[in-house]
C-alpha positions in Angstrom: -24.2 1.8 -4.0 -22.0 4.8 -3.0 -18.2 3.2 -3.2 -15.4 4.5 -0.5 -12.3 4.5 -0.9 -9.2 5.4 1.6 -7.5 8.0 0.2 -2.8 8.2 1.3 -3.2 9.6 4.9 -6.3 6.2 5.6 -4.3 3.1 3.2 -0.8 4.3 5.5 -2.9 3.5 8.8 -4.9 0.1 7.9 -0.6 -1.3 7.1 0.1 0.7 10.6 2.9 2.6 9.0 3.4 6.7 8.7 3.0 8.4 5.4 6.3 8.4 4.8 7.3 4.6 4.9 4.1 4.2 2.6 6.0 7.6 -0.3 9.1 5.3 -0.2 7.3 1.7 -1.0 6.1 1.2 -4.5 2.0 1.4 -4.5 -0.2 -0.4 -6.5 -1.8 1.8 -8.3 -5.3 3.8 -7.3 -8.3 2.9 -8.3 -9.7 6.1 -8.9 -8.3 9.5 -9.1 -10.7 12.3 -7.8 -9.9 15.8 -9.4 -6.8 16.5 -11.7 -3.3 17.9 -11.9 -1.4 17.8 -8.7 -3.5 18.0 -6.1 -5.3 15.5 -7.7 -6.4 12.5 -5.0 -5.7 9.2 -5.1 -7.8 6.4 -3.7 -7.3 3.1 -3.4 -10.4 -0.2 -2.6 -9.6 -2.3 0.2 -9.3 -5.5 -2.0 -6.7 -4.0 -3.6 -4.8 -3.3 -0.5 -4.5 -6.2 1.3 -3.6 -8.3 -1.7 -0.8 -6.1 -1.9 0.5 -5.8 0.9 -0.5 -9.5 0.5 2.2 -9.5 -2.2 5.3 -7.4 -1.0 8.5 -8.7 0.1 8.4 -6.5 3.4 8.3 -8.4 7.6 6.8 -12.2 7.7 6.5 -11.9 3.6 10.6 -13.2 2.8 10.5 -16.0 1.0 12.8 -18.5 -1.4 16.4 -16.5 -2.3 16.3 -13.4 -1.3 14.7 -14.2 2.7 17.6 -13.3 5.0 19.5 -15.7 6.6 19.0 -16.9 9.5 21.4 -15.5 12.6 23.7 -18.2 14.1 
């Protein structure tokens, strides 16, 4: 069975952000690395991306003491 992974561009598209914005985030470890050296391609499964996105702080994911104060 062939497994499919998303590269950085597809990762960003799945989240609805640019690759540049994705680069500012603390991304999860890749599930696979294809090739060697600085030109190696990293890949993430959809499951890895979705689980990471559900846990990261961001729009709609604030909770507890780190939550922004409501404006009055």
